[in-house]
C-alpha atoms as a printed R data frame, in Angstrom:
    type eleno elety resid chain resno       x       y       z
1   ATOM     1    CA   MET     A     1  47.968 123.686  62.186
2   ATOM     2    CA   PRO     A     2  49.911 126.930  61.972
3   ATOM     3    CA   ASN     A     3  51.984 128.127  64.881
4   ATOM     4    CA   LEU     A     4  49.894 130.840  66.573
5   ATOM     5    CA   LYS     A     5  52.566 131.886  69.054
6   ATOM     6    CA   LYS     A     6  54.427 135.073  68.426
7   ATOM     7    CA   PRO     A     7  58.222 134.833  68.056
8   ATOM     8    CA   GLU     A     8  58.617 136.935  71.226
9   ATOM     9    CA   ALA     A     9  56.453 134.519  73.217
10  ATOM    10    CA   GLU     A    10  58.478 131.570  71.921
11  ATOM    11    CA   ALA     A    11  61.705 133.291  72.901
12  ATOM    12    CA   LYS     A    12  60.371 134.001  76.417
13  ATOM    13    CA   SER     A    13  59.179 130.407  76.717
14  ATOM    14    CA   ALA     A    14  62.562 129.053  75.580
15  ATOM    15    CA   PHE     A    15  64.356 131.390  77.988
16  ATOM    16    CA   ALA     A    16  62.089 130.332  80.872
17  ATOM    17    CA   LYS     A    17  62.698 126.669  80.040
18  ATOM    18    CA   HIS     A    18  66.445 127.288  79.902
19  ATOM    19    CA   ILE     A    19  66.409 129.040  83.302
20  ATOM    20    CA   ARG     A    20  64.234 126.317  84.880
21  ATOM    21    CA   THR     A    21  66.442 123.521  83.510
22  ATOM    22    CA   ARG     A    22  69.665 125.137  84.726
23  ATOM    23    CA   PHE     A    23  68.119 125.896  88.116
24  ATOM    24    CA   ILE     A    24  67.041 122.285  88.573
25  ATOM    25    CA   SER     A    25  70.487 121.080  87.454
26  ATOM    26    CA   GLY     A    26  72.127 123.381  89.984
27  ATOM    27    CA   VAL     A    27  69.875 122.164  92.781
28  ATOM    28    CA   LEU     A    28  70.545 118.523  91.856
29  ATOM    29    CA   VAL     A    29  74.275 119.172  92.201
30  ATOM    30    CA   LEU     A    30  74.266 121.455  95.244
31  ATOM    31    CA   VAL     A    31  71.877 119.513  97.497
32  ATOM    32    CA   PRO     A    32  73.949 116.290  97.572
33  ATOM    33    CA   LEU     A    33  77.126 118.360  97.868
34  ATOM    34    CA   ALA     A    34  75.720 120.278 100.839
35  ATOM    35    CA   MET     A    35  74.528 117.050 102.461
36  ATOM    36    CA   THR     A    36  77.972 115.485 101.977
37  ATOM    37    CA   LEU     A    37  79.716 118.496 103.493
38  ATOM    38    CA   PHE     A    38  77.278 118.468 106.409
39  ATOM    39    CA   VAL     A    39  77.870 114.774 107.119
40  ATOM    40    CA   LEU     A    40  81.646 115.197 106.785
41  ATOM    41    CA   SER     A    41  81.477 118.138 109.176
42  ATOM    42    CA   LEU     A    42  79.581 116.025 111.716
43  ATOM    43    CA   ILE     A    43  82.075 113.185 111.359
44  ATOM    44    CA   PHE     A    44  85.020 115.570 111.674
45  ATOM    45    CA   ASP     A    45  83.536 117.233 114.752
46  ATOM    46    CA   ALA     A    46  82.850 113.877 116.381
47  ATOM    47    CA   LEU     A    47  86.273 112.434 115.623
48  ATOM    48    CA   THR     A    48  88.086 115.629 116.587
49  ATOM    49    CA   ALA     A    49  86.175 115.680 119.851
50  ATOM    50    CA   PHE     A    50  87.462 112.142 120.405
51  ATOM    51    CA   VAL     A    51  91.051 112.650 119.200
52  ATOM    52    CA   LEU     A    52  91.742 116.077 120.722
53  ATOM    53    CA   PRO     A    53  91.413 114.944 124.370
54  ATOM    54    CA   VAL     A    54  93.633 111.948 123.627
55  ATOM    55    CA   LEU     A    55  96.315 114.196 122.116
56  ATOM    56    CA   ARG     A    56  95.979 117.018 124.651
57  ATOM    57    CA   PRO     A    57  98.549 115.577 127.147
58  ATOM    58    CA   TRP     A    58 101.189 115.712 124.377
59  ATOM    59    CA   LEU     A    59 100.019 119.083 123.036
60  ATOM    60    CA   GLN     A    60  99.955 121.058 126.275
61  ATOM    61    CA   GLU     A    61 101.859 124.149 125.124
62  ATOM    62    CA   VAL     A    62 100.659 124.127 121.509
63  ATOM    63    CA   PRO     A    63  98.230 126.884 120.437
64  ATOM    64    CA   HIS     A    64  94.622 125.787 120.076
65  ATOM    65    CA   THR     A    65  94.505 126.255 116.286
66  ATOM    66    CA   LEU     A    66  97.606 124.118 115.836
67  ATOM    67    CA   SER     A    67  96.196 121.421 118.116
68  ATOM    68    CA   ILE     A    68  93.021 121.407 115.981
69  ATOM    69    CA   ALA     A    69  95.159 120.998 112.843
70  ATOM    70    CA   ILE     A    70  97.114 118.152 114.455
71  ATOM    71    CA   SER     A    71  93.882 116.475 115.558
72  ATOM    72    CA   LEU     A    72  92.568 116.833 111.978
73  ATOM    73    CA   ILE     A    73  95.652 115.093 110.640
74  ATOM    74    CA   ALA     A    74  95.389 112.401 113.316
75  ATOM    75    CA   THR     A    75  91.703 111.974 112.456
76  ATOM    76    CA   LEU     A    76  92.486 111.580 108.747
77  ATOM    77    CA   VAL     A    77  95.210 109.047 109.560
78  ATOM    78    CA   LEU     A    78  92.780 107.167 111.811
79  ATOM    79    CA   ILE     A    79  90.135 107.083 109.063
80  ATOM    80    CA   TYR     A    80  92.758 105.880 106.573
81  ATOM    81    CA   LEU     A    81  93.937 103.112 108.897
82  ATOM    82    CA   VAL     A    82  90.373 101.948 109.565
83  ATOM    83    CA   GLY     A    83  89.742 101.879 105.815
84  ATOM    84    CA   LEU     A    84  92.971  99.991 105.198
85  ATOM    85    CA   ILE     A    85  92.216  97.388 107.856
86  ATOM    86    CA   THR     A    86  88.630  97.041 106.671
87  ATOM    87    CA   ALA     A    87  89.687  96.592 103.046
88  ATOM    88    CA   HIS     A    88  92.117  93.839 103.987
89  ATOM    89    CA   ILE     A    89  89.639  92.026 106.222
90  ATOM    90    CA   VAL     A    90  86.809  92.261 103.698
91  ATOM    91    CA   GLY     A    91  89.186  91.373 100.867
92  ATOM    92    CA   ARG     A    92  90.449  88.287 102.672
93  ATOM    93    CA   ARG     A    93  86.920  87.150 103.456
94  ATOM    94    CA   LEU     A    94  85.869  87.567  99.838
95  ATOM    95    CA   ILE     A    95  88.892  85.563  98.673
96  ATOM    96    CA   GLN     A    96  88.193  82.843 101.261
97  ATOM    97    CA   TRP     A    97  84.541  82.766 100.239
98  ATOM    98    CA   GLY     A    98  85.482  82.540  96.560
99  ATOM    99    CA   GLU     A    99  88.007  79.750  97.159
100 ATOM   100    CA   ALA     A   100  85.577  77.793  99.312
101 ATOM   101    CA   GLU     A   101  83.033  77.694  96.487
102 ATOM   102    CA   PHE     A   102  85.378  76.012  94.008
């Protein structure tokens, strides 16, 4: 069966397909990225709201923006320490579980 489409129509169809494919690819990248940034923002806000009052007695004369930066660093250190402790506890339990089986 011969191709009844005109070359111009094929070019428009290929262009439309190209645009649609790239648009969908962009959405598939940006939606999870936006969700991740949103969740990280919520976590940061919650942890900063917890850490800032704890640090405030030591940061009395420090400007507010600097105290936010210090609370961010303290929050990141806190998250790191929780991750470190969790990794060691979970790692030990996995090793104990593995040794108990044999």
